[in-house]
C-alpha positions as CSV (number, residue, x, y, z in Angstrom):
1,M,133.6,276.4,81.0
2,V,130.9,278.0,83.3
3,A,132.9,279.3,86.5
4,Q,130.1,280.4,89.3
5,S,130.9,281.3,92.5
6,H,128.0,279.4,94.7
7,I,127.9,279.2,98.7
8,Y,126.4,275.5,99.4
9,S,123.5,275.4,101.7
10,S,121.5,272.1,100.6
11,P,122.4,268.4,99.4
12,L,121.2,269.5,96.0
13,Q,123.7,272.4,95.7
14,Q,126.0,270.1,96.7
15,A,125.7,267.0,94.3
16,I,125.7,269.9,91.3
17,D,128.9,269.9,89.4
18,R,129.2,273.4,89.2
19,Y,132.2,272.9,86.4
20,P,130.9,270.6,83.7
21,L,132.0,270.8,80.3
22,T,130.7,272.7,77.6
23,V,131.1,273.9,73.9
24,T,129.3,276.1,70.8
25,P,126.9,274.2,68.5
26,E,129.6,275.0,66.1
27,T,132.3,273.4,67.6
28,P,133.9,270.3,65.4
29,L,132.5,266.9,67.0
30,V,136.8,265.6,66.7
31,D,138.2,269.0,69.1
32,V,134.9,267.6,71.8
33,L,136.3,263.9,71.7
34,K,139.9,265.2,72.3
35,Q,138.6,267.3,75.2
36,M,136.8,264.6,77.0
37,S,140.1,262.4,76.1
38,M,142.2,264.7,78.0
39,L,139.3,264.6,81.3
40,Q,139.3,260.9,80.7
41,S,143.5,260.2,81.5
42,S,143.4,263.1,83.6
43,C,142.7,261.2,86.7
44,A,145.5,259.8,87.8
45,M,147.7,263.2,89.2
46,P,151.1,263.7,88.2
47,V,153.9,262.4,90.5
48,N,156.1,265.0,92.0
49,T,159.8,262.5,92.1
50,R,161.4,265.4,94.6
51,T,158.8,265.1,97.0
52,N,157.3,261.8,96.3
53,R,153.7,263.6,96.9
54,K,151.1,264.0,94.1
55,I,150.6,267.5,92.8
56,I,147.0,268.5,92.9
57,D,145.9,271.3,90.3
58,E,143.7,273.8,91.6
59,S,141.9,274.2,88.3
60,P,138.6,273.4,88.1
61,L,139.4,270.7,85.4
62,S,140.2,268.8,88.9
63,N,137.2,268.5,90.3
64,Q,135.8,266.5,87.1
65,E,136.1,262.7,87.8
66,K,135.3,261.9,84.4
67,A,134.3,264.0,81.3
68,T,131.3,261.9,80.9
69,S,129.2,264.5,79.1
70,V,129.2,267.8,77.6
71,L,126.8,270.5,77.3
72,V,126.2,272.4,74.1
73,V,125.6,276.7,74.9
74,E,125.1,278.8,73.6
75,N,127.0,282.1,75.2
76,K,124.1,285.4,75.3
77,S,125.1,288.9,76.7
78,I,122.4,290.4,79.2
79,E,121.9,293.3,81.0
80,K,123.0,293.6,84.4
81,E,121.6,296.1,87.2
82,P,122.6,298.3,88.4
83,K,125.5,299.6,86.2
84,F,123.7,298.5,82.9
85,C,126.8,296.0,82.1
86,N,126.3,293.4,79.5
87,V,127.5,289.9,80.7
88,Q,127.9,286.8,78.9
89,S,125.9,283.6,80.1
90,S,125.3,280.5,79.0
91,F,122.5,278.9,77.8
92,L,121.5,275.4,77.1
93,L,121.3,274.3,73.6
94,G,122.0,270.4,74.0
95,I,123.8,267.6,75.9
96,F,126.4,265.1,74.5
97,T,127.5,261.9,76.8
98,V,129.9,259.1,76.6
99,S,126.7,256.8,75.8
100,D,126.0,258.9,72.9
101,L,129.2,258.5,71.9
102,V,128.7,254.7,71.9
103,K,125.8,254.7,69.8
104,L,128.0,256.1,67.3
105,I,130.6,253.7,67.0
106,A,128.2,251.2,66.9
107,T,126.4,252.3,64.3
108,G,130.0,253.4,62.6
109,Q,129.1,257.0,62.2
110,V,132.9,257.7,63.6
111,G,136.0,257.0,62.5
112,S,139.2,256.8,64.5
113,L,139.4,259.9,66.5
114,S,142.9,260.8,64.9
115,N,141.5,260.4,61.5
116,F,138.4,262.2,62.4
117,S,136.6,265.0,60.0
118,E,136.7,268.7,61.3
119,K,133.1,268.9,59.1
120,V,131.2,267.0,61.7
121,K,129.8,269.6,64.4
122,I,128.7,269.2,67.9
123,A,125.0,270.1,67.3
124,E,124.9,267.3,64.6
125,V,125.3,264.8,67.2
126,M,124.2,266.4,70.2
127,S,121.0,265.2,72.1
128,S,118.0,268.2,71.8
129,N,115.5,266.1,73.5
130,F,116.7,266.7,77.2
131,V,115.5,267.1,80.4
132,T,116.3,270.1,82.8
133,L,115.7,270.8,86.5
134,K,115.2,274.3,87.8
135,E,117.7,275.0,90.6
136,S,115.2,277.0,93.4
137,D,114.2,276.2,97.2
138,D,111.7,274.1,96.2
139,Q,114.1,271.6,94.2
140,D,115.4,269.0,96.3
141,L,117.2,266.2,95.9
142,F,114.0,263.4,95.4
143,T,112.9,265.6,92.7
144,A,116.2,264.5,90.7
145,L,116.0,260.9,91.7
146,S,111.9,261.4,90.1
147,L,113.8,262.8,86.9
148,F,116.3,260.0,86.6
149,R,113.9,257.4,87.0
150,Q,111.1,258.7,84.8
151,H,113.0,259.5,81.8
152,K,115.9,257.1,82.4
153,I,118.9,259.4,81.9
154,S,122.1,259.9,83.9
155,H,122.9,263.2,83.2
156,L,120.5,266.0,84.4
157,P,121.5,269.6,83.5
158,V,120.7,272.3,86.3
159,L,119.2,275.5,85.2
160,D,118.5,279.2,86.7
161,S,115.2,280.9,87.0
162,M,116.5,282.7,83.8
163,D,117.4,279.1,82.0
164,K,121.6,279.8,82.5
165,V,123.7,276.8,82.7
166,V,124.1,276.1,86.0
167,G,126.3,272.5,86.4
168,V,124.9,268.7,86.0
169,V,123.9,266.2,88.4
170,T,124.6,262.6,88.0
171,P,123.4,259.6,90.0
172,E,126.9,259.0,91.4
173,R,127.4,262.7,92.5
174,I,123.5,262.1,94.6
175,R,125.3,258.6,96.1
176,Q,128.2,261.0,97.5
177,V,125.9,263.4,99.2
178,L,123.3,261.7,100.6
179,Q,124.2,258.8,102.3
180,P,120.9,257.4,104.5
181,S,122.8,254.9,106.1
182,N,119.7,253.7,107.9
183,I,117.9,252.9,104.7
184,L,120.3,251.0,103.1
185,R,121.2,249.3,105.7
186,L,117.2,248.0,106.3
187,R,117.6,247.1,102.4
188,S,119.1,243.8,100.8
189,V,120.8,243.5,97.7
190,N,118.1,240.9,96.1
191,E,115.2,243.3,96.5
192,V,116.9,246.0,93.6
193,K,119.2,244.2,91.7
194,N,119.3,244.4,87.7
195,D,118.8,240.5,86.2
196,S,116.3,241.4,83.6
197,I,118.5,244.1,81.8
198,A,122.1,242.8,83.0
199,V,123.6,241.9,79.2
200,T,127.3,239.5,79.6
201,T,129.3,238.5,76.6
202,P,132.3,236.0,76.5
203,G,135.8,237.3,76.5
204,T,136.7,237.2,73.2
205,T,134.1,239.6,71.9
206,S,135.2,242.7,70.1
207,L,135.0,246.1,71.5
208,L,133.0,247.1,68.9
209,K,130.2,244.5,69.2
210,V,130.5,245.2,72.8
211,S,129.4,249.0,71.9
212,Q,126.8,247.5,69.7
213,L,125.5,245.5,72.5
214,M,125.4,248.3,74.4
215,S,123.7,250.1,71.9
216,D,120.7,247.5,71.2
217,K,120.6,246.4,74.9
218,Q,120.6,250.3,75.3
219,V,122.6,249.5,78.8
220,N,125.7,251.3,80.1
221,S,127.7,247.9,81.1
222,V,128.3,244.4,80.0
223,I,129.3,241.8,82.2
224,V,132.4,239.5,80.8
225,T,131.6,236.4,82.2
226,H,132.9,232.5,81.0
227,K,130.8,229.1,81.0
228,K,131.9,226.7,84.2
229,K,130.5,223.7,85.3
230,S,128.2,223.5,88.3
231,K,129.6,221.5,91.3
232,T,126.4,220.6,93.1
233,Q,124.1,219.6,89.9
234,R,125.5,219.0,85.6
235,T,124.3,222.3,84.2
236,E,126.7,224.6,83.0
237,I,127.1,228.3,85.5
238,E,127.7,231.2,83.8
239,K,130.7,232.8,86.1
240,P,131.7,236.8,86.0
241,V,135.1,237.4,85.3
242,G,135.4,241.4,84.6
243,I,133.2,244.1,83.7
244,I,132.9,247.1,80.9
245,T,131.3,250.6,80.5
246,T,130.9,252.6,78.0
247,D,133.5,254.6,80.1
248,D,135.7,251.7,78.5
249,I,134.9,251.7,75.5
250,A,135.2,255.6,75.3
251,Q,138.4,255.5,76.5
252,A,139.3,252.9,74.7
253,Y,138.2,254.8,71.7
254,F,140.4,258.3,73.4
255,I,143.7,256.5,73.2
256,N,142.9,255.1,69.4
257,L,142.8,251.2,70.5
258,S,141.5,249.1,67.3
259,L,137.4,248.5,68.5
260,A,136.8,246.0,65.5
261,T,140.0,243.9,66.8
262,T,140.6,244.3,70.4
263,P,138.8,241.7,72.3
264,V,137.4,242.4,75.5
265,K,138.9,240.7,78.2
266,K,142.1,243.4,77.1
267,V,140.5,246.3,78.4
268,M,137.8,244.9,81.0
269,K,137.9,245.6,84.9
270,E,138.0,242.4,86.5
271,P,135.9,242.5,89.6
272,I,138.1,242.0,92.8
273,N,135.1,241.7,95.3
274,S,131.4,240.8,94.8
275,L,128.4,241.1,96.4
276,K,125.8,238.6,97.6
277,Q,122.1,238.4,97.5
278,T,122.0,238.9,101.4
279,D,124.6,241.9,101.6
280,S,123.3,245.3,102.3
281,L,122.6,248.3,100.3
282,W,125.1,249.8,102.7
283,D,127.3,247.2,102.1
284,A,127.2,247.6,98.1
285,H,127.5,251.8,98.6
286,K,130.9,250.6,100.5
287,K,132.0,248.8,98.2
288,M,131.7,251.6,95.2
289,L,133.2,254.1,97.1
290,Q,136.2,252.1,98.3
291,D,136.6,250.6,94.7
292,Q,135.7,253.8,93.1
293,V,132.9,252.1,90.5
294,Q,129.8,252.5,89.7
295,I,128.7,249.2,89.1
296,L,128.8,245.8,91.1
297,I,128.0,242.1,90.4
298,V,126.2,240.0,92.6
299,C,127.1,236.1,92.8
300,G,125.2,232.9,93.6
301,K,126.5,230.8,96.2
302,Q,129.3,228.8,93.6
303,G,130.1,232.3,92.3
304,E,127.6,232.2,89.5
305,F,126.5,235.4,87.6
306,L,122.9,236.2,89.1
307,G,122.7,240.1,88.2
308,T,124.3,243.6,89.0
309,V,123.9,246.6,91.6
310,N,124.2,250.2,90.4
311,Q,124.0,253.8,91.3
312,A,120.7,253.7,90.3
313,S,119.6,250.3,92.1
314,L,121.5,252.4,95.5
315,L,118.7,255.7,94.7
316,Q,115.8,254.3,93.6
317,V,114.9,252.8,97.4
318,L,115.4,256.8,98.2
319,D,112.7,257.6,95.4
320,P,109.7,259.4,96.5
321,T,107.0,256.8,96.4
322,V,109.0,253.5,97.3
323,M,110.1,255.6,100.6
324,F,106.3,257.0,100.8
325,G,105.2,252.6,101.0
326,L,108.1,251.8,102.8
327,V,106.8,254.2,105.8
328,R,103.3,253.3,105.2
329,K,104.3,249.6,105.7
330,L,106.8,250.1,108.7
331,R,104.3,252.6,110.4
332,K,101.7,249.4,110.2
333,D,104.5,246.8,111.1
334,V,105.0,249.3,114.2
335,N,101.4,250.0,114.9
336,Q,101.1,245.8,115.5
337,L,104.2,245.5,117.5
338,Q,103.1,248.5,119.8
339,A,99.1,246.4,119.9
340,E,101.5,243.3,120.3
341,K,103.8,244.9,122.9
342,F,100.8,246.2,125.1
343,E,98.8,242.8,125.3
344,L,102.6,241.4,126.2
345,L,103.0,243.6,129.1
346,R,99.8,243.0,129.8
347,T,99.8,239.3,129.9
348,R,103.2,239.7,131.8
349,N,102.5,242.0,134.5
350,A,99.7,239.2,135.4
351,E,102.5,236.5,135.4
352,L,104.8,238.9,136.9
353,E,102.1,239.6,139.7
354,K,101.1,236.0,140.8
355,E,104.9,235.0,140.1
356,V,106.1,237.8,143.3
357,Q,103.1,236.5,145.3
358,A,104.6,232.9,144.6
359,R,107.9,234.0,145.5
360,T,107.2,236.1,148.4
361,A,105.0,233.4,150.0
362,E,108.7,230.4,148.9
363,I,110.6,233.3,150.5
364,Q,108.8,233.3,153.6
365,A,108.8,229.5,154.0
366,Q,112.8,229.3,153.1
367,L,113.1,231.9,155.9
368,E,111.2,230.1,158.0
369,R,113.5,226.7,156.9
370,D,116.3,228.8,157.8
371,R,114.9,230.1,161.1
372,L,114.5,226.3,162.1
373,L,117.6,224.6,160.4
374,A,120.1,227.7,162.4
375,K,117.6,227.1,165.9
376,I,118.6,223.2,165.8
377,A,122.0,224.2,164.3
378,L,122.7,225.9,167.6
379,R,121.0,223.3,169.4
380,I,123.4,221.2,168.4
381,H,126.5,222.9,168.6
382,Q,125.5,223.7,172.2
383,S,125.6,220.1,173.5
384,L,127.5,216.8,172.4
385,D,124.9,214.7,174.4
386,I,122.8,212.2,171.7
387,D,119.5,212.3,173.2
388,E,119.0,215.6,173.9
389,I,119.5,216.3,170.9
390,I,117.2,214.2,169.3
391,N,114.4,214.9,171.8
392,A,114.8,218.5,170.2
393,V,115.0,217.9,166.7
394,V,111.5,216.1,166.9
395,T,109.8,219.0,168.4
396,E,111.1,221.1,166.5
397,I,109.7,219.5,163.4
398,K,106.2,219.0,165.0
399,Q,106.2,222.7,166.1
400,F,107.0,223.6,162.2
401,L,105.5,221.6,159.9
402,K,102.1,221.0,162.5
403,T,101.3,217.6,162.5
404,D,100.3,214.6,164.3
405,R,103.9,213.0,165.8
406,V,107.3,213.3,165.0
407,V,108.9,210.0,166.3
408,F,112.5,208.9,165.8
409,F,114.0,205.1,165.4
410,E,117.4,203.8,166.6
411,I,118.7,201.4,164.7
412,E,119.7,198.5,167.3
413,T,120.0,195.7,165.5
414,A,120.1,194.1,161.4
415,K,115.9,193.2,162.1
416,A,114.7,195.3,164.8
417,A,114.8,199.4,165.3
418,K,113.4,201.6,168.5
419,V,111.7,204.3,168.6
420,V,114.0,206.5,171.3
421,A,112.7,210.3,171.0
422,E,108.9,210.8,169.9
423,S,106.5,214.5,170.0
424,V,103.9,213.7,169.6
425,E,99.6,215.5,169.7
426,K,97.3,215.0,173.3
427,N,94.9,213.2,171.2
428,C,97.3,210.6,169.6
429,N,99.0,207.9,171.0
430,S,102.1,207.8,172.2
431,W,105.1,205.5,170.4
432,I,107.7,205.6,173.1
433,G,109.5,202.2,173.2
434,E,107.2,200.5,169.9
435,T,109.8,199.0,167.9
436,I,110.0,198.1,164.1
437,S,110.2,194.7,162.5
438,S,113.3,193.9,159.8
439,E,110.5,193.6,156.8
440,C,110.3,197.4,157.3
441,L,114.2,197.8,157.5
442,T,114.8,195.9,154.5
443,K,112.7,198.3,152.6
444,M,114.8,201.2,153.5
445,K,117.9,201.8,151.7
446,Q,120.6,204.5,151.8
447,D,118.9,208.3,150.9
448,Q,115.5,206.5,150.1
449,I,112.8,208.5,151.1
450,Q,109.6,207.7,151.8
451,A,106.5,209.6,151.3
452,V,102.9,208.5,151.4
453,S,99.8,210.7,151.6
454,D,97.0,208.5,151.9
455,I,98.3,204.9,153.6
456,T,95.2,203.2,152.0
457,Q,96.6,204.2,148.2
458,T,99.7,202.5,148.8
459,N,100.8,198.8,147.9
460,L,101.3,198.0,151.0
461,S,99.6,194.9,152.2
462,T,95.7,194.1,154.2
463,E,97.7,193.8,157.1
464,K,99.9,196.3,157.2
465,I,97.6,199.3,156.7
466,S,95.3,197.3,159.6
467,E,98.3,198.0,161.6
468,L,98.9,201.4,160.9
469,E,95.2,202.0,161.1
470,K,95.5,201.1,164.7
471,K,98.1,203.2,165.3
472,Q,96.3,206.4,164.3
473,V,98.5,206.4,161.3
474,K,96.7,208.0,158.0
475,A,100.0,209.4,156.0
476,Y,103.7,209.6,156.6
477,L,106.4,210.5,156.2
478,I,110.4,208.6,156.8
479,V,113.8,210.1,156.4
480,P,117.0,207.7,156.8
481,I,119.8,209.0,158.7
482,S,122.8,207.3,157.4
483,Q,126.5,207.5,158.4
484,D,129.6,205.8,156.6
485,G,127.4,204.4,154.3
486,Q,125.6,202.5,156.9
487,L,121.8,203.0,157.9
488,W,122.0,204.4,161.8
489,G,118.1,205.5,162.4
490,L,114.5,207.1,160.4
491,M,113.0,210.3,161.1
492,C,109.1,209.4,160.9
493,T,106.3,212.2,160.6
494,Q,102.9,211.3,161.1
495,E,99.5,212.5,160.3
496,C,97.0,211.1,162.5
497,S,93.4,213.0,161.8
498,G,93.5,212.5,157.9
499,I,95.7,212.4,154.1
500,R,98.2,214.7,153.5
501,E,100.2,216.1,150.6
502,W,103.9,215.9,152.0
503,Q,105.7,219.3,150.1
504,Q,108.7,218.7,148.1
505,S,110.1,222.1,150.3
506,E,109.2,219.9,153.7
507,I,110.9,217.0,152.2
508,D,114.2,219.0,151.4
509,L,114.1,220.7,154.9
510,L,114.0,217.0,157.0
511,K,116.4,215.9,154.2
512,Q,118.8,218.8,155.2
513,L,118.0,218.1,158.8
514,A,118.7,214.7,158.3
515,T,122.1,215.6,157.3
516,Q,123.0,217.9,160.4
517,L,121.5,215.3,162.9
518,A,123.9,213.0,161.0
519,I,127.1,215.4,161.8
520,A,126.1,216.4,165.5
521,I,125.4,211.9,166.2
522,Q,129.0,211.6,164.6
523,Q,130.0,214.6,166.6
524,A,128.9,212.6,170.2
525,Q,130.2,209.5,169.3
526,L,133.4,211.0,168.1
527,Y,133.5,212.9,172.0
528,Q,133.0,209.6,173.2
529,Q,135.6,207.8,171.6
530,V,137.9,211.0,172.5
531,Q,137.3,210.8,175.9
532,T,138.1,207.5,176.1
533,L,140.9,208.3,173.9
534,N,142.5,210.9,176.8
535,T,142.1,208.0,178.9
536,D,144.1,206.0,177.6
537,L,146.7,208.4,176.7
538,E,147.2,209.2,180.1
539,K,147.7,206.3,180.8
540,Q,150.1,205.7,178.0
541,V,152.1,209.2,178.5
542,Q,153.0,207.8,182.5
543,D,153.8,204.7,181.0
544,R,156.1,206.3,178.9
545,T,157.3,209.1,181.5
546,A,158.9,206.2,183.6
547,E,160.4,204.4,180.6
548,L,162.2,207.7,179.3
549,E,162.7,208.3,183.2
550,Q,165.0,204.8,183.2
551,K,166.3,205.3,179.7
552,V,167.7,209.0,180.9
553,R,169.6,207.0,184.0
554,E,171.2,204.9,181.7
555,L,171.9,207.8,179.7
556,Q,173.7,209.3,182.7
557,Q,175.8,205.7,183.7
558,L,177.2,205.9,179.6
559,N,178.0,209.5,179.3
560,I,180.3,208.8,183.0
561,L,182.1,205.7,181.2
562,K,182.3,207.6,177.8
563,D,183.8,210.6,180.3
564,D,186.1,207.4,181.6
565,F,186.9,205.9,178.4
566,L,187.9,209.9,176.7
567,S,190.5,209.8,180.3
568,T,192.1,206.4,179.4
569,V,192.6,206.6,175.8
570,S,194.0,210.4,175.9
571,H,196.4,209.2,178.5
572,E,197.2,205.8,176.3
573,L,197.5,207.1,173.1
574,R,199.7,209.8,173.9
575,T,202.3,207.9,176.0
576,P,203.5,205.5,173.4
577,L,203.3,208.6,171.0
578,S,205.3,210.2,173.6
579,N,207.5,207.5,173.9
580,M,208.1,207.5,169.8
581,K,208.9,211.1,169.9
582,M,211.6,210.6,172.5
583,A,213.3,208.2,170.3
584,I,213.1,209.4,167.3
585,H,215.0,212.3,168.9
586,M,217.7,210.6,170.5
587,L,218.6,208.9,167.1
588,N,218.8,212.3,165.8
589,V,221.6,213.1,168.6
590,F,224.2,210.3,166.9
591,P,225.7,210.5,163.6
592,I,223.3,209.1,161.2
593,S,223.3,208.8,157.0
594,E,222.1,211.4,155.3
595,R,219.7,208.5,153.8
596,C,218.2,207.3,157.8
597,K,218.2,211.3,158.0
598,Q,215.3,211.4,155.5
599,Y,213.7,208.8,157.3
600,L,213.9,210.0,161.0
601,D,212.3,213.6,159.5
602,I,209.8,211.7,158.0
603,L,208.7,209.6,161.0
604,D,209.2,212.8,163.4
605,T,207.2,215.0,161.0
606,E,204.1,211.9,161.0
607,C,204.7,211.6,164.7
608,K,203.8,215.5,165.4
609,R,201.1,215.1,162.7
610,E,199.3,212.3,164.4
611,I,199.8,213.5,167.9
612,N,197.9,216.6,166.7
613,L,195.0,215.1,165.1
614,I,194.6,212.4,168.7
615,T,194.9,216.0,170.4
616,D,191.8,217.2,168.1
617,L,190.0,214.5,168.0
618,L,190.0,214.9,172.2
619,D,189.7,218.9,172.5
620,L,186.4,218.1,169.9
621,Q,184.8,215.5,172.1
622,R,185.5,217.0,175.2
623,L,184.0,220.5,173.7
624,E,181.4,218.6,172.2
625,G,180.2,217.0,175.4
626,G,180.5,220.3,177.7
627,I,183.0,218.3,180.0
628,E,185.4,221.4,181.2
629,L,184.8,224.4,181.0
630,A,186.9,227.9,180.2
631,S,189.4,229.9,182.3
632,T,188.7,233.6,181.4
633,D,192.6,235.3,181.7
634,V,193.3,238.4,181.4
635,I,195.0,239.2,177.3
636,D,196.7,242.1,176.9
637,L,196.4,242.5,173.2
638,A,199.2,244.6,172.5
639,N,201.7,242.2,173.7
640,W,200.1,239.1,172.9
641,L,198.7,239.6,169.4
642,P,202.8,239.9,168.0
643,T,203.0,235.9,170.0
644,I,200.4,234.3,167.2
645,I,201.0,236.4,164.3
646,D,205.3,236.5,164.4
647,P,205.8,232.9,163.6
648,F,203.0,232.7,160.5
649,K,205.7,235.7,159.4
650,S,208.7,233.7,158.6
651,R,206.2,230.8,157.2
652,T,204.8,233.5,154.7
653,K,208.2,234.2,153.8
654,E,209.1,230.3,153.2
655,R,206.6,230.6,150.2
656,E,206.9,234.2,149.3
657,Q,203.9,235.7,150.6
658,T,203.0,238.5,152.8
659,L,201.0,238.8,155.5
660,K,199.4,242.4,156.0
661,V,198.1,243.2,159.6
662,K,196.2,245.9,160.3
663,C,195.2,246.8,164.0
664,P,194.2,250.1,166.0
665,K,196.5,251.9,168.1
666,K,195.3,251.1,171.0
667,L,194.5,247.9,171.8
668,P,192.6,246.7,175.0
669,Q,192.5,244.0,177.2
670,I,190.5,241.8,177.1
671,M,188.5,238.8,179.3
672,S,189.1,235.3,177.7
673,N,190.9,231.9,177.4
674,N,194.7,232.3,176.5
675,N,194.9,228.9,175.2
676,S,191.6,228.9,173.1
677,L,192.2,232.2,171.7
678,S,195.4,231.4,170.5
679,R,194.5,227.9,169.1
680,I,191.4,229.6,166.9
681,L,193.7,232.0,165.5
682,A,196.2,230.0,165.0
683,E,194.3,227.3,163.2
684,L,192.7,230.2,160.9
685,L,195.8,231.5,159.6
686,N,197.3,228.6,159.3
687,N,194.2,227.8,157.1
688,A,195.0,230.8,155.1
689,C,198.8,229.8,154.4
690,K,197.6,226.5,153.6
691,Y,195.0,227.5,150.9
692,T,196.9,230.7,149.7
693,Q,199.3,230.7,146.4
694,N,202.9,231.3,146.3
695,G,203.3,234.8,146.0
696,G,199.6,235.5,147.4
697,E,198.8,237.8,149.9
698,I,197.2,237.1,153.5
699,K,195.3,239.8,155.4
700,F,194.7,240.0,158.9
701,V,192.6,242.7,160.9
702,V,191.8,243.5,164.5
703,E,188.7,246.0,164.8
704,C,187.3,247.0,168.2
705,N,184.5,248.6,169.0
706,Q,183.9,250.6,172.5
707,K,181.2,251.2,174.5
708,K,177.9,253.0,172.3
709,S,174.7,253.9,173.7
710,S,172.1,253.2,171.1
711,K,169.9,256.5,170.5
712,K,166.3,254.8,170.2
713,S,166.7,252.5,173.4
714,L,169.1,254.6,175.0
715,K,171.2,251.4,175.8
716,E,174.9,250.5,176.6
717,V,176.1,248.5,173.2
718,P,178.7,246.0,175.0
719,P,182.4,246.6,173.2
720,T,183.7,243.8,171.2
721,I,186.6,242.8,169.2
722,K,186.7,241.4,165.8
723,F,189.6,239.4,164.4
724,L,189.1,239.0,160.2
725,I,191.9,236.8,158.4
726,S,191.1,236.9,154.8
727,N,193.1,234.8,151.9
728,P,192.1,234.9,147.8
729,S,191.2,231.7,148.0
730,E,186.9,231.2,147.4
731,I,184.6,228.9,148.5
732,P,181.8,227.8,146.4
733,A,178.7,229.1,148.0
734,S,177.1,225.7,148.3
735,E,179.9,224.4,150.1
736,L,180.4,227.5,152.7
737,P,177.5,225.7,155.0
738,K,179.4,222.3,154.9
739,I,183.5,223.6,155.7
740,F,182.6,223.4,159.9
741,N,181.5,219.9,160.1
742,K,184.2,217.2,161.2
743,F,186.0,215.3,158.5
744,Y,185.1,217.7,155.7
745,R,187.3,219.4,153.1
746,V,185.8,221.1,149.9
747,P,187.0,219.4,146.8
748,N,189.4,220.3,144.6
749,A,190.3,223.3,147.0
750,D,194.2,222.1,147.5
751,P,195.6,221.7,144.5
752,W,199.5,222.7,146.8
753,K,198.9,219.3,148.2
754,Q,199.0,220.7,152.1
755,G,197.1,218.0,153.3
756,G,195.0,218.2,156.4
757,T,192.4,215.6,158.8
758,G,189.4,218.5,158.5
759,L,189.3,218.9,161.7
760,G,190.6,222.7,161.9
761,L,186.8,224.3,161.4
762,A,184.9,222.1,163.8
763,L,187.3,222.7,166.6
764,V,187.5,226.6,166.0
765,K,183.4,226.6,165.7
766,K,183.6,224.4,169.2
767,L,185.9,226.8,170.9
768,V,184.7,230.2,169.5
769,E,181.1,228.3,171.0
770,Q,182.6,228.0,174.3
771,L,184.1,231.7,174.6
772,N,180.4,233.0,173.7
773,G,181.5,234.7,170.4
774,N,180.3,234.5,167.2
775,L,182.0,232.7,164.1
776,L,181.1,233.9,160.2
777,V,182.4,233.3,157.0
778,S,182.1,235.2,153.8
779,S,183.6,234.3,150.2
780,S,183.1,236.0,147.1
781,N,185.0,238.0,144.3
782,G,188.3,235.5,145.1
783,W,188.6,236.3,148.3
784,T,187.6,234.0,151.7
785,T,187.1,236.4,155.2
786,F,187.0,234.0,158.4
787,K,185.3,236.9,161.0
788,V,185.8,235.4,164.8
789,E,183.7,238.6,167.0
790,M,184.7,238.1,171.0
791,P,183.5,239.9,173.6
792,V,185.5,242.1,175.7
């Protein structure tokens, strides 16, 4: 091996393989082949099973991808200053490549590697007629490319100025160093594919015959194909199935395969990706790097074989003569494009100048039209008088269009239209009061515009043309004004002095004005209708007010009758119930049987229940009607609360319930109605007891808020007293808004069958409102709490 240290400074130096395989002339050929065989099989690096990583060999052999050539050298000693020591240097005598090995195999000059004779020396089979490249500053990659193309070789030894071996350059290493992406992107595969020298063979051909085919055709690769029927034609096509190269023949030889009996399909490389003719050479270059191959197959639309692209094909486009021709063609194309560009720019500038002038004039005209539209729109919005609006419009149109006469026709009947507004030059006759016949109106349709530049060049009758000439009309433009699909009027612009070609911009302007005018007329009509409706509404309001006053008087009379009815019902319903209660009491005084005692208890219970129901109904009715106002009493909470709570303590003991009471030590005196407040708390405690299971807990809490001042407003907050009653029974959130309705009971909320009328909470709510208090309810986590907040 030759080991030299060199600092790479140019692409040529980077492309040189400075560690080629070298041998002396006396080396047996079998030893050379064994060394090449070792390098051929060393491409796959071993794996460390403990770290699962590839072991990278730092020796010079690790730089060898494949041993495709051997340099035969002679080692000589030369003196080297300044110490005059002898240094061993290698001088090239010949070269031996894989292609030379395939030729030996094809001609039968070598046997198997295991039976090879050691008498044959490498000097006997090496190529002495070789081409070399001098390493110097004057040489570059293009020199090497020219030598490859000129001598049709794939290995180029590099020597220094003293003819010592420096290394070897191959097309693959040049391609890896030189990546002219722009040039390769501009060239297609179809331009460089090898279709004339590509050799194909069936997959059953033996490796020996393939090597002979390579030797005869002087190629480094053979494409393996099989015939397939074309989809579009009746002919057969050759479809590629694999590739075999001289390296593959050498590898098979090195592992002692029988070249005469082994078919090519067993060792061929199957093409994974193929190229299309339209692909760029840059795509081919990337695929070679990705698949680590030196040759690619070019296929047609049906997958038929068309040719190959190899390293030399890619490097061919980088040949100086080819590049010079390409540059000259590109320069010519650039000059032609520049001339066309200058001419195009000159023509385009002239066109742009004309377009700018025309566009400027168009913009100015558009601005004038926009000003006119804005001015007329302002006049329309400032007035709701139809006559004033129409007169303003015809005046502005005449001034803007510089025409002789502008008239406005209003459709009076289906057969006649009358001129109601006009703006006319002094030398032209007036049309005020003129009418047009039904014949003209029938020709006018909605959104149909009549633009006549010369009345003598139209299909009008001779009588009509004569009539228009008498009225000094040479040209006219008529725009209809429609409202809800009905023709309302006509706006007519006329020329009296001569013919006139009406521009599309003028027609568009009158169409926009017709739309604005139709809106203005509709607004004016709506205003008149609104005025009429206002008059009618005022009369209807007066009549309705009188009716409502009569209804109010009737309702007041009904309210008096209702109060009388409630008073009567209150007396008449309570009297028989009181008598029934007295009779039940008297019967209990006399000794009766146990069975009669049970019946009397039932009668007494139901009688009390009926009395409570009537009392609740009457009280609720009075509260809703506001018949009576609650009087205020001074209530000492410390002495008053026990009278409310103590009866419920005995009731809770009967059902083994617990009533927990929490009150401040000092309770204030409040101003409220004793009976109403007592009834509120009793009803809430009664509900809590009814809807609490045996052994459950009921909470009664009293909170007192004394007077406090707000820090922000410095205003006193009035003191309040809060009563909170909680029991372990949760009400669904969907039912909470309904519990204060009359006769409403929460479904499935009374498993103990306590019964009830559904009036208690409705009555509580009305009583709290009567006392100017607040009633809130919350239910969550298995508990329901009623909070009564009363002012002190």
